[in-house]
KOLNU-812869 format. One record per residue (C-alpha): residue number from 1; residue in three letters; x, y, z. Coordinates in nm, 2 decimals, padded with zeros to 4 digits. Example, Ala and Ser with C-alpha at 12.3 -4.5 7.8 and 13.67 -1.06 7.14 Angstrom:
! residues 2
(node 1,'ALA',(01.23,-00.45,00.78))
(node 2,'SER',(01.37,-00.11,00.71))
//
This chain:
! residues 518
(node 1,'MET',(09.95,11.80,05.42))
(node 2,'ARG',(09.93,12.00,05.74))
(node 3,'ASN',(09.83,11.93,06.10))
(node 4,'LEU',(09.60,12.16,06.30))
(node 5,'TRP',(09.58,12.12,06.67))
(node 6,'ARG',(09.31,12.28,06.89))
(node 7,'GLN',(09.18,12.26,07.24))
(node 8,'PHE',(08.82,12.28,07.33))
(node 9,'GLY',(08.75,12.34,07.70))
(node 10,'PHE',(08.87,12.06,07.91))
(node 11,'SER',(08.89,11.80,07.63))
(node 12,'ARG',(09.19,11.80,07.41))
(node 13,'ILE',(09.09,11.72,07.06))
(node 14,'LEU',(09.32,11.62,06.78))
(node 15,'PHE',(09.25,11.74,06.43))
(node 16,'LYS',(09.42,11.60,06.12))
(node 17,'VAL',(09.37,11.78,05.80))
(node 18,'GLU',(09.48,11.63,05.47))
(node 19,'THR',(09.42,11.74,05.12))
(node 20,'CYS',(09.46,11.38,05.01))
(node 21,'ARG',(09.32,11.05,05.12))
(node 22,'ILE',(09.44,10.95,05.47))
(node 23,'SER',(09.65,10.64,05.48))
(node 24,'GLU',(09.79,10.45,05.77))
(node 25,'SER',(10.15,10.52,05.68))
(node 26,'GLU',(10.08,10.89,05.69))
(node 27,'SER',(09.89,10.89,06.02))
(node 28,'LEU',(10.03,11.03,06.34))
(node 29,'ALA',(10.10,10.72,06.56))
(node 30,'PRO',(09.96,10.60,06.78))
(node 31,'LEU',(09.63,10.72,06.62))
(node 32,'ALA',(09.51,10.47,06.37))
(node 33,'TRP',(09.34,10.73,06.15))
(node 34,'THR',(09.25,10.50,05.86))
(node 35,'SER',(09.09,10.24,06.08))
(node 36,'GLN',(08.89,10.51,06.27))
(node 37,'ILE',(08.77,10.72,05.98))
(node 38,'GLN',(08.44,10.54,05.90))
(node 39,'LYS',(08.35,10.50,06.27))
(node 40,'LEU',(08.43,10.86,06.35))
(node 41,'SER',(08.25,11.00,06.05))
(node 42,'ARG',(07.93,10.87,06.19))
(node 43,'ALA',(08.01,11.00,06.54))
(node 44,'PRO',(07.92,11.35,06.69))
(node 45,'GLY',(08.18,11.61,06.61))
(node 46,'ILE',(08.29,11.45,06.28))
(node 47,'PHE',(08.20,11.64,05.97))
(node 48,'LEU',(08.31,11.70,05.61))
(node 49,'LEU',(08.44,12.04,05.52))
(node 50,'ASP',(08.43,11.96,05.15))
(node 51,'GLN',(08.51,11.67,04.91))
(node 52,'ARG',(08.88,11.72,04.94))
(node 53,'ARG',(08.93,11.77,05.32))
(node 54,'ARG',(08.84,11.54,05.59))
(node 55,'PHE',(08.84,11.61,05.97))
(node 56,'SER',(08.85,11.35,06.24))
(node 57,'THR',(08.85,11.40,06.61))
(node 58,'MET',(08.94,11.20,06.92))
(node 59,'THR',(08.92,11.29,07.28))
(node 60,'GLU',(09.24,11.29,07.49))
(node 61,'ILE',(09.12,10.98,07.67))
(node 62,'GLU',(09.10,10.79,07.35))
(node 63,'THR',(09.44,10.92,07.25))
(node 64,'ASN',(09.60,10.80,07.57))
(node 65,'GLN',(09.44,10.46,07.54))
(node 66,'ARG',(09.61,10.41,07.20))
(node 67,'ASP',(09.93,10.57,07.32))
(node 68,'SER',(09.99,10.26,07.54))
(node 69,'GLU',(10.07,10.07,07.22))
(node 70,'LEU',(10.30,10.33,07.07))
(node 71,'PHE',(10.62,10.20,07.21))
(node 72,'SER',(10.51,09.83,07.23))
(node 73,'PRO',(10.70,09.59,07.01))
(node 74,'PRO',(10.53,09.44,06.70))
(node 75,'SER',(10.26,09.19,06.79))
(node 76,'ASN',(10.42,08.91,06.58))
(node 77,'VAL',(10.69,08.86,06.86))
(node 78,'ARG',(10.42,08.71,07.09))
(node 79,'GLY',(10.53,08.36,07.19))
(node 80,'MET',(10.89,08.39,07.08))
(node 81,'THR',(11.12,08.16,07.27))
(node 82,'LYS',(11.45,08.22,07.09))
(node 83,'LEU',(11.54,08.58,07.07))
(node 84,'ASP',(11.53,08.73,06.72))
(node 85,'ARG',(11.62,09.10,06.75))
(node 86,'THR',(11.54,09.18,06.39))
(node 87,'ALA',(11.17,09.10,06.46))
(node 88,'PHE',(11.14,09.40,06.68))
(node 89,'LYS',(11.16,09.66,06.40))
(node 90,'LYS',(10.87,09.91,06.40))
(node 91,'THR',(10.80,10.25,06.25))
(node 92,'VAL',(10.60,10.51,06.45))
(node 93,'THR',(10.52,10.87,06.39))
(node 94,'ILE',(10.60,11.12,06.67))
(node 95,'PRO',(10.57,11.49,06.72))
(node 96,'VAL',(10.88,11.71,06.65))
(node 97,'LEU',(10.98,12.08,06.67))
(node 98,'LYS',(11.18,12.24,06.40))
(node 99,'VAL',(11.45,12.47,06.54))
(node 100,'ARG',(11.76,12.66,06.43))
(node 101,'LYS',(12.07,12.45,06.50))
(node 102,'GLU',(12.25,12.73,06.69))
(node 103,'ILE',(11.99,12.74,06.96))
(node 104,'VAL',(11.94,12.37,07.02))
(node 105,'ASN',(12.16,12.34,07.33))
(node 106,'LYS',(11.99,12.63,07.50))
(node 107,'LEU',(11.64,12.51,07.41))
(node 108,'MET',(11.69,12.16,07.53))
(node 109,'ARG',(11.77,12.27,07.88))
(node 110,'SER',(11.42,12.41,07.90))
(node 111,'LEU',(11.24,12.12,07.72))
(node 112,'LYS',(11.35,11.83,07.94))
(node 113,'ARG',(10.99,11.75,08.03))
(node 114,'ALA',(10.86,11.76,07.68))
(node 115,'ALA',(11.15,11.59,07.50))
(node 116,'LEU',(11.13,11.23,07.40))
(node 117,'GLN',(11.33,10.99,07.62))
(node 118,'ARG',(11.38,10.64,07.48))
(node 119,'PRO',(11.67,10.40,07.50))
(node 120,'GLY',(11.91,10.45,07.21))
(node 121,'ILE',(11.72,10.74,07.05))
(node 122,'LYS',(11.87,11.08,06.99))
(node 123,'ARG',(11.64,11.36,07.10))
(node 124,'VAL',(11.78,11.59,06.84))
(node 125,'ILE',(11.84,11.49,06.47))
(node 126,'GLU',(11.92,11.67,06.15))
(node 127,'ASP',(11.64,11.81,05.94))
(node 128,'PRO',(11.65,11.63,05.61))
(node 129,'GLU',(11.49,11.93,05.44))
(node 130,'ASP',(11.70,12.21,05.59))
(node 131,'GLU',(12.07,12.19,05.68))
(node 132,'GLU',(12.04,12.49,05.91))
(node 133,'SER',(11.77,12.33,06.12))
(node 134,'ARG',(11.73,12.05,06.36))
(node 135,'LEU',(11.43,11.84,06.47))
(node 136,'VAL',(11.37,11.80,06.84))
(node 137,'MET',(11.19,11.48,06.92))
(node 138,'LEU',(10.89,11.53,07.16))
(node 139,'ASP',(10.72,11.28,07.39))
(node 140,'PRO',(10.39,11.19,07.23))
(node 141,'TYR',(10.25,11.10,07.57))
(node 142,'LYS',(10.29,11.46,07.68))
(node 143,'ILE',(10.28,11.67,07.37))
(node 144,'PHE',(09.96,11.65,07.16))
(node 145,'THR',(09.93,12.01,07.04))
(node 146,'ASP',(10.11,12.34,07.08))
(node 147,'GLY',(09.87,12.38,07.37))
(node 148,'SER',(10.04,12.09,07.55))
(node 149,'PHE',(10.35,12.29,07.63))
(node 150,'GLU',(10.37,12.44,07.98))
(node 151,'ARG',(10.37,12.81,08.02))
(node 152,'ALA',(10.75,12.82,08.09))
(node 153,'GLU',(10.82,12.61,07.78))
(node 154,'LEU',(10.61,12.84,07.56))
(node 155,'SER',(10.79,13.14,07.71))
(node 156,'ILE',(11.13,13.00,07.61))
(node 157,'LEU',(11.01,12.91,07.26))
(node 158,'LYS',(10.89,13.27,07.21))
(node 159,'GLN',(11.21,13.41,07.36))
(node 160,'LEU',(11.42,13.20,07.11))
(node 161,'ASN',(11.18,13.27,06.83))
(node 162,'VAL',(11.08,12.91,06.78))
(node 163,'SER',(10.74,12.83,06.64))
(node 164,'PRO',(10.54,12.59,06.87))
(node 165,'GLN',(10.39,12.43,06.56))
(node 166,'ILE',(10.40,12.05,06.58))
(node 167,'HIS',(10.55,11.85,06.29))
(node 168,'LYS',(10.56,11.48,06.24))
(node 169,'TYR',(10.85,11.24,06.19))
(node 170,'ASN',(10.86,10.88,06.11))
(node 171,'LEU',(11.08,10.71,06.36))
(node 172,'GLU',(11.21,10.35,06.31))
(node 173,'LEU',(11.23,10.16,06.64))
(node 174,'THR',(11.45,09.86,06.68))
(node 175,'TYR',(11.52,09.60,06.95))
(node 176,'GLU',(11.77,09.85,07.11))
(node 177,'ASN',(11.50,10.11,07.16))
(node 178,'PHE',(11.26,09.90,07.37))
(node 179,'LYS',(11.29,09.85,07.74))
(node 180,'SER',(11.32,09.50,07.89))
(node 181,'GLU',(10.97,09.52,08.04))
(node 182,'GLU',(10.82,09.61,07.70))
(node 183,'ILE',(11.00,09.33,07.53))
(node 184,'LEU',(10.90,09.07,07.78))
(node 185,'ARG',(10.54,09.19,07.80))
(node 186,'ALA',(10.51,09.16,07.42))
(node 187,'VAL',(10.67,08.81,07.41))
(node 188,'LEU',(10.51,08.63,07.71))
(node 189,'PRO',(10.15,08.51,07.69))
(node 190,'GLU',(09.91,08.80,07.73))
(node 191,'GLY',(09.80,08.86,08.09))
(node 192,'GLN',(10.08,08.67,08.25))
(node 193,'ASP',(10.34,08.82,08.50))
(node 194,'VAL',(10.64,08.98,08.34))
(node 195,'THR',(10.99,08.93,08.49))
(node 196,'SER',(11.19,09.25,08.47))
(node 197,'GLY',(11.35,09.25,08.81))
(node 198,'PHE',(11.64,09.05,08.94))
(node 199,'SER',(11.91,09.04,09.21))
(node 200,'ARG',(12.24,09.18,09.08))
(node 201,'VAL',(12.55,09.00,09.21))
(node 202,'GLY',(12.84,09.17,09.04))
(node 203,'HIS',(12.82,09.08,08.67))
(node 204,'ILE',(12.55,08.82,08.74))
(node 205,'ALA',(12.17,08.87,08.71))
(node 206,'HIS',(12.00,08.62,08.95))
(node 207,'LEU',(11.64,08.55,08.85))
(node 208,'ASN',(11.38,08.34,09.02))
(node 209,'LEU',(11.15,08.25,08.74))
(node 210,'ARG',(10.80,08.11,08.78))
(node 211,'ASP',(10.67,07.80,08.60))
(node 212,'HIS',(10.49,07.99,08.32))
(node 213,'GLN',(10.81,08.18,08.24))
(node 214,'LEU',(11.03,07.87,08.20))
(node 215,'PRO',(10.96,07.81,07.83))
(node 216,'PHE',(11.10,08.16,07.77))
(node 217,'LYS',(11.39,08.14,08.02))
(node 218,'HIS',(11.68,08.17,07.77))
(node 219,'LEU',(11.52,08.47,07.60))
(node 220,'ILE',(11.45,08.63,07.93))
(node 221,'GLY',(11.81,08.58,08.04))
(node 222,'GLN',(11.94,08.73,07.71))
(node 223,'VAL',(11.72,09.03,07.74))
(node 224,'MET',(11.84,09.09,08.10))
(node 225,'ILE',(12.20,09.09,07.97))
(node 226,'ASP',(12.12,09.31,07.67))
(node 227,'LYS',(11.93,09.57,07.87))
(node 228,'ASN',(12.15,09.60,08.18))
(node 229,'PRO',(12.50,09.74,08.13))
(node 230,'GLY',(12.76,09.53,08.32))
(node 231,'ILE',(12.55,09.22,08.33))
(node 232,'THR',(12.72,08.94,08.14))
(node 233,'SER',(12.55,08.63,08.29))
(node 234,'ALA',(12.19,08.55,08.38))
(node 235,'VAL',(12.11,08.26,08.61))
(node 236,'ASN',(11.79,08.10,08.75))
(node 237,'LYS',(11.76,07.93,09.08))
(node 238,'ILE',(11.63,07.58,09.02))
(node 239,'ASN',(11.59,07.46,09.38))
(node 240,'ASN',(11.56,07.59,09.74))
(node 241,'ILE',(11.85,07.70,09.94))
(node 242,'ASP',(12.04,07.40,10.09))
(node 243,'ASN',(12.01,07.42,10.47))
(node 244,'THR',(12.36,07.27,10.51))
(node 245,'TYR',(12.57,07.51,10.31))
(node 246,'ARG',(12.31,07.78,10.22))
(node 247,'ASN',(12.37,07.77,09.85))
(node 248,'PHE',(12.14,07.65,09.57))
(node 249,'GLN',(12.16,07.49,09.23))
(node 250,'MET',(12.14,07.73,08.95))
(node 251,'GLU',(12.11,07.72,08.57))
(node 252,'VAL',(12.29,07.96,08.34))
(node 253,'LEU',(12.02,08.10,08.11))
(node 254,'SER',(12.24,08.31,07.90))
(node 255,'GLY',(12.59,08.46,07.88))
(node 256,'GLU',(12.91,08.35,08.04))
(node 257,'GLU',(12.93,08.07,08.29))
(node 258,'ASN',(13.18,08.24,08.51))
(node 259,'MET',(13.04,08.26,08.86))
(node 260,'MET',(13.34,08.43,09.02))
(node 261,'THR',(13.22,08.77,09.10))
(node 262,'LYS',(13.30,09.09,09.30))
(node 263,'VAL',(13.04,09.31,09.47))
(node 264,'ARG',(13.04,09.63,09.67))
(node 265,'GLU',(12.81,09.67,09.96))
(node 266,'ASN',(12.80,09.96,10.21))
(node 267,'GLY',(13.15,10.06,10.11))
(node 268,'TYR',(13.31,09.71,10.14))
(node 269,'THR',(13.43,09.47,09.87))
(node 270,'TYR',(13.34,09.10,09.86))
(node 271,'GLU',(13.47,08.84,09.62))
(node 272,'PHE',(13.33,08.49,09.59))
(node 273,'ASP',(13.21,08.21,09.37))
(node 274,'PHE',(12.83,08.28,09.36))
(node 275,'SER',(12.76,07.92,09.27))
(node 276,'LYS',(12.91,07.79,09.59))
(node 277,'VAL',(12.82,08.04,09.87))
(node 278,'TYR',(12.52,08.24,09.99))
(node 279,'TRP',(12.48,08.60,09.90))
(node 280,'ASN',(12.17,08.81,09.90))
(node 281,'PRO',(12.20,09.18,09.79))
(node 282,'ARG',(11.85,09.24,09.94))
(node 283,'LEU',(12.00,09.22,10.29))
(node 284,'SER',(12.23,09.52,10.24))
(node 285,'THR',(12.01,09.74,10.47))
(node 286,'GLU',(11.99,09.47,10.73))
(node 287,'HIS',(12.37,09.43,10.74))
(node 288,'SER',(12.40,09.80,10.79))
(node 289,'ARG',(12.13,09.81,11.06))
(node 290,'ILE',(12.31,09.55,11.28))
(node 291,'THR',(12.65,09.71,11.22))
(node 292,'GLU',(12.51,10.04,11.35))
(node 293,'LEU',(12.40,09.87,11.68))
(node 294,'LEU',(12.76,09.79,11.78))
(node 295,'LYS',(13.01,10.04,11.92))
(node 296,'SER',(13.39,10.04,11.91))
(node 297,'GLY',(13.52,09.77,12.14))
(node 298,'ASP',(13.21,09.55,12.13))
(node 299,'VAL',(13.24,09.18,12.06))
(node 300,'LEU',(13.05,09.00,11.78))
(node 301,'PHE',(12.99,08.63,11.74))
(node 302,'ASP',(12.87,08.57,11.38))
(node 303,'VAL',(12.74,08.21,11.39))
(node 304,'PHE',(12.65,08.18,11.02))
(node 305,'ALA',(12.89,08.44,10.87))
(node 306,'GLY',(12.88,08.35,10.50))
(node 307,'VAL',(13.15,08.56,10.32))
(node 308,'GLY',(13.15,08.83,10.58))
(node 309,'PRO',(12.87,09.10,10.53))
(node 310,'PHE',(12.82,09.13,10.90))
(node 311,'ALA',(13.17,09.05,11.03))
(node 312,'ILE',(13.37,09.28,10.81))
(node 313,'PRO',(13.18,09.61,10.86))
(node 314,'VAL',(13.17,09.54,11.24))
(node 315,'ALA',(13.54,09.47,11.25))
(node 316,'LYS',(13.60,09.80,11.07))
(node 317,'LYS',(13.44,09.97,11.37))
(node 318,'ASN',(13.73,09.84,11.59))
(node 319,'CYS',(13.52,09.55,11.73))
(node 320,'THR',(13.64,09.20,11.80))
(node 321,'VAL',(13.47,08.95,11.57))
(node 322,'PHE',(13.44,08.57,11.58))
(node 323,'ALA',(13.30,08.46,11.25))
(node 324,'ASN',(13.20,08.11,11.16))
(node 325,'ASP',(13.06,07.92,10.86))
(node 326,'LEU',(13.02,07.55,10.80))
(node 327,'ASN',(13.05,07.58,10.42))
(node 328,'PRO',(13.42,07.53,10.33))
(node 329,'GLU',(13.38,07.77,10.03))
(node 330,'SER',(13.22,08.04,10.25))
(node 331,'HIS',(13.50,07.99,10.50))
(node 332,'LYS',(13.76,08.03,10.23))
(node 333,'TRP',(13.61,08.35,10.09))
(node 334,'LEU',(13.55,08.48,10.44))
(node 335,'LEU',(13.92,08.46,10.50))
(node 336,'HIS',(13.99,08.62,10.16))
(node 337,'ASN',(13.75,08.91,10.22))
(node 338,'CYS',(13.88,08.98,10.56))
(node 339,'LYS',(14.23,09.03,10.40))
(node 340,'LEU',(14.08,09.22,10.11))
(node 341,'ASN',(13.91,09.47,10.35))
(node 342,'LYS',(14.21,09.48,10.58))
(node 343,'VAL',(14.04,09.34,10.89))
(node 344,'ASP',(14.20,09.00,10.91))
(node 345,'GLN',(14.37,09.09,11.23))
(node 346,'LYS',(14.04,09.17,11.40))
(node 347,'VAL',(13.84,08.87,11.28))
(node 348,'LYS',(13.89,08.51,11.41))
(node 349,'VAL',(13.75,08.28,11.14))
(node 350,'PHE',(13.61,07.93,11.21))
(node 351,'ASN',(13.48,07.65,10.99))
(node 352,'LEU',(13.24,07.46,11.23))
(node 353,'ASP',(12.89,07.36,11.26))
(node 354,'GLY',(12.69,07.63,11.43))
(node 355,'LYS',(12.62,07.42,11.74))
(node 356,'ASP',(12.99,07.33,11.77))
(node 357,'PHE',(13.09,07.70,11.73))
(node 358,'LEU',(12.85,07.80,12.01))
(node 359,'GLN',(12.95,07.53,12.25))
(node 360,'GLY',(13.33,07.57,12.17))
(node 361,'PRO',(13.48,07.91,12.08))
(node 362,'VAL',(13.17,08.11,12.18))
(node 363,'ARG',(13.14,07.94,12.52))
(node 364,'GLU',(13.51,07.98,12.59))
(node 365,'GLU',(13.51,08.35,12.51))
(node 366,'LEU',(13.19,08.42,12.70))
(node 367,'MET',(13.34,08.26,13.01))
(node 368,'GLN',(13.62,08.51,12.99))
(node 369,'GLN',(13.40,08.81,12.88))
(node 370,'LEU',(13.14,08.74,13.15))
(node 371,'GLY',(13.38,08.62,13.42))
(node 372,'PRO',(13.47,08.78,13.76))
(node 373,'LEU',(13.64,09.08,13.59))
(node 374,'SER',(13.33,09.15,13.37))
(node 375,'LYS',(13.20,09.42,13.61))
(node 376,'GLU',(13.48,09.64,13.47))
(node 377,'ARG',(13.38,09.57,13.12))
(node 378,'LYS',(13.20,09.84,12.93))
(node 379,'HIS',(13.15,09.69,12.59))
(node 380,'SER',(12.86,09.48,12.47))
(node 381,'VAL',(12.85,09.12,12.34))
(node 382,'HIS',(12.63,09.05,12.03))
(node 383,'ILE',(12.55,08.71,11.87))
(node 384,'VAL',(12.42,08.72,11.51))
(node 385,'MET',(12.24,08.41,11.39))
(node 386,'ASN',(12.14,08.46,11.03))
(node 387,'LEU',(12.01,08.13,10.91))
(node 388,'PRO',(11.64,08.20,10.89))
(node 389,'ALA',(11.53,07.85,10.80))
(node 390,'LYS',(11.68,07.69,11.11))
(node 391,'ALA',(11.85,07.95,11.34))
(node 392,'ILE',(11.57,07.93,11.61))
(node 393,'GLU',(11.66,07.57,11.66))
(node 394,'PHE',(12.01,07.66,11.76))
(node 395,'LEU',(11.89,07.87,12.05))
(node 396,'SER',(11.87,07.56,12.26))
(node 397,'VAL',(12.25,07.56,12.28))
(node 398,'PHE',(12.23,07.86,12.51))
(node 399,'LYS',(12.05,07.66,12.78))
(node 400,'LEU',(12.30,07.60,13.07))
(node 401,'LEU',(12.59,07.70,12.84))
(node 402,'LEU',(12.80,07.87,13.11))
(node 403,'ASP',(12.94,07.78,13.45))
(node 404,'GLY',(13.01,08.00,13.75))
(node 405,'PRO',(12.83,08.30,13.90))
(node 406,'PRO',(12.61,08.49,13.66))
(node 407,'CYS',(12.72,08.83,13.53))
(node 408,'GLY',(12.51,09.15,13.57))
(node 409,'ILE',(12.20,09.19,13.36))
(node 410,'GLU',(12.35,09.47,13.15))
(node 411,'LEU',(12.65,09.24,13.05))
(node 412,'LEU',(12.44,08.95,12.92))
(node 413,'PRO',(12.49,08.87,12.55))
(node 414,'ILE',(12.24,09.02,12.30))
(node 415,'VAL',(12.12,08.78,12.04))
(node 416,'HIS',(11.99,08.87,11.69))
(node 417,'CYS',(11.82,08.56,11.56))
(node 418,'TYR',(11.66,08.55,11.21))
(node 419,'SER',(11.36,08.34,11.11))
(node 420,'PHE',(11.09,08.31,10.84))
(node 421,'SER',(10.72,08.32,10.93))
(node 422,'LYS',(10.40,08.26,10.74))
(node 423,'ASP',(10.19,08.34,11.04))
(node 424,'PRO',(09.93,08.62,11.02))
(node 425,'ASN',(10.11,08.78,11.32))
(node 426,'PRO',(10.47,08.70,11.22))
(node 427,'ALA',(10.63,08.90,11.51))
(node 428,'LYS',(10.44,08.71,11.78))
(node 429,'ASP',(10.50,08.38,11.60))
(node 430,'VAL',(10.87,08.43,11.61))
(node 431,'GLN',(10.87,08.54,11.97))
(node 432,'GLN',(10.67,08.23,12.07))
(node 433,'ARG',(10.88,07.99,11.88))
(node 434,'ALA',(11.21,08.13,12.01))
(node 435,'GLY',(11.07,08.14,12.36))
(node 436,'ALA',(10.95,07.78,12.34))
(node 437,'VAL',(11.31,07.66,12.25))
(node 438,'LEU',(11.46,07.86,12.54))
(node 439,'GLY',(11.18,07.75,12.78))
(node 440,'ILE',(11.08,08.11,12.86))
(node 441,'SER',(10.85,08.38,12.74))
(node 442,'LEU',(11.02,08.65,12.52))
(node 443,'GLU',(10.72,08.87,12.45))
(node 444,'ALA',(10.80,09.12,12.73))
(node 445,'CYS',(11.18,09.13,12.68))
(node 446,'SER',(11.25,09.11,12.30))
(node 447,'SER',(11.20,09.32,11.99))
(node 448,'VAL',(11.12,09.20,11.64))
(node 449,'HIS',(11.24,09.37,11.32))
(node 450,'LEU',(11.07,09.29,10.99))
(node 451,'VAL',(11.36,09.25,10.75))
(node 452,'ARG',(11.18,09.19,10.42))
(node 453,'ASN',(10.89,09.01,10.24))
(node 454,'VAL',(11.04,08.69,10.09))
(node 455,'ALA',(10.73,08.57,09.91))
(node 456,'PRO',(10.35,08.62,09.94))
(node 457,'ASN',(10.26,08.55,10.30))
(node 458,'LYS',(10.62,08.48,10.40))
(node 459,'GLU',(10.83,08.73,10.60))
(node 460,'MET',(11.19,08.73,10.71))
(node 461,'LEU',(11.23,08.87,11.06))
(node 462,'CYS',(11.50,08.93,11.32))
(node 463,'ILE',(11.42,08.88,11.69))
(node 464,'THR',(11.66,09.06,11.93))
(node 465,'PHE',(11.69,08.98,12.31))
(node 466,'ARG',(11.93,08.94,12.59))
(node 467,'ILE',(11.98,08.58,12.70))
(node 468,'PRO',(11.84,08.56,13.05))
(node 469,'ALA',(12.10,08.45,13.32))
(node 470,'ALA',(11.86,08.18,13.43))
(node 471,'VAL',(11.88,08.02,13.08))
(node 472,'LEU',(12.25,08.08,13.02))
(node 473,'TYR',(12.40,07.97,13.36))
(node 474,'LYS',(12.39,07.63,13.52))
(node 475,'ASN',(12.40,07.72,13.88))
(node 476,'GLN',(12.09,07.94,13.90))
(node 477,'THR',(11.81,07.88,14.15))
(node 478,'LEU',(11.63,07.72,13.86))
(node 479,'THR',(11.83,07.42,13.74))
(node 480,'LEU',(11.79,07.27,13.40))
(node 481,'GLU',(11.92,06.92,13.42))
(node 482,'ASN',(11.89,06.84,13.05))
(node 483,'GLN',(11.88,07.06,12.74))
(node 484,'ASP',(11.62,06.83,12.59))
(node 485,'ASP',(11.37,06.87,12.87))
(node 486,'PRO',(11.03,07.02,12.77))
(node 487,'PRO',(10.99,07.39,12.80))
(node 488,'LEU',(11.00,07.53,13.15))
(node 489,'LYS',(10.66,07.56,13.31))
(node 490,'ARG',(10.55,07.91,13.38))
(node 491,'GLN',(10.50,07.86,13.76))
(node 492,'LYS',(10.86,07.75,13.79))
(node 493,'THR',(11.00,08.04,13.59))
(node 494,'ASP',(10.79,08.34,13.69))
(node 495,'LYS',(10.99,08.40,14.01))
(node 496,'VAL',(11.32,08.37,13.84))
(node 497,'PHE',(11.24,08.56,13.53))
(node 498,'SER',(11.00,08.84,13.63))
(node 499,'GLU',(11.26,09.08,13.77))
(node 500,'GLU',(11.51,08.98,13.50))
(node 501,'LYS',(11.26,09.05,13.22))
(node 502,'THR',(11.19,09.40,13.34))
(node 503,'GLN',(11.57,09.47,13.37))
(node 504,'ILE',(11.65,09.31,13.03))
(node 505,'ALA',(11.37,09.52,12.86))
(node 506,'SER',(11.50,09.84,13.01))
(node 507,'VAL',(11.87,09.76,12.95))
(node 508,'THR',(11.83,09.65,12.59))
(node 509,'SER',(11.61,09.95,12.50))
(node 510,'LEU',(11.54,09.81,12.15))
(node 511,'GLU',(11.19,09.90,12.03))
(node 512,'MET',(10.99,09.71,11.78))
(node 513,'SER',(11.12,09.82,11.44))
(node 514,'SER',(10.94,09.92,11.13))
(node 515,'PRO',(10.98,09.74,10.80))
(node 516,'SER',(11.31,09.80,10.62))
(node 517,'PRO',(11.29,09.95,10.26))
(node 518,'HIS',(11.41,09.62,10.11))
//
């Protein structure tokens, strides 16, 4: 048997010549020659040379359509709910080059594009027919004929005296050779979404499965462990985040039940029990963005600090940090991580409700920071409120929070408040809702940063603004007698805020940000 490969014009055509009857086991996968012979013999371009030789042709388009099934698992795994790795065995026929063993290393450096790259498969194997030769596995998606090689590749083949003739090799694929997406696409009902992504938290793969995937949840979890080195546990969130402690119930799908983990983010190490605290690796860029806004000597109040992803990097910049979290577990691991990252002397840690933290430690420190000596102060004060589901509600605490004469505009605290929005105009929605709580308009003196897309039609955003003195101080011309009063009417606030808005906007100098690459 021998293979002939030709190119005609712009259409690459595959010829298979056999001196015996073509059988499926001898065909060059993914082309199902046997099943196509009768159809092709009646089609244009198919002809008989004689009684012993049969030619069949396929265009490159047809070839590529069948290629999509080449590295798909066997069809009998469809609907599997308990993982059976032995069911994924499959034999395919792929193109190979026959080369002398002494030139393999030199040749492979020039055939990176053309060589086969599959999990767990060696690209170079021994030639069962010749001890002095090796077989180089080629990518069947890229190499159809000797004309499929690029000019540079053909040049190196000629230089090393290697024939570009394509041979075939029967390759046995097993479970280890398939990618997780390929396995799940073959197992789940046809046409349904395939879960191949997850949040990695140390050794834990955190999935958020949809309803149609739940019957396959244990299989999915095991596949995630098998196909991702270092992952030893797969969990699925089974309820929404608890607004009190910001954690959620989870089910261990596969692997160990140990939720004690260690992660590295932006150069810092965090340890915690993932089942009892909040951690989201998709916020890494946002943690870094806020950290970069602060300079050495600045002060940060982290109202919902979690285990420290804002507080610790900021403290490392020689800033003073006041970090708080209501969750006792988060508080415990926040203390631990401050010591672990050697910033425990720069971070004051609290275990309070956010409102109590703002009305207590934050108020006391602001009275000192913004007091009579504040004119000599050159550092900024930042307040981070990362509790997207409820943080905007806590803004009401800033109304009439401080006594005494107001500080200068440039010294007023800068707030970074996070929120979710399903509004068609999420930035404007967040500005209006935050402004309504404060009783002012923030549209002219705030910026909104799109953090990430949480779900279809649901965004996470961060609104940044300086707290106006007329909101923060009690003894302004405009007096707010009660924090629960309805929002201030515009005719009563325009005079007080108009000049302040302009100054705040120029001092803050924070422009509307573009979406982060989360």
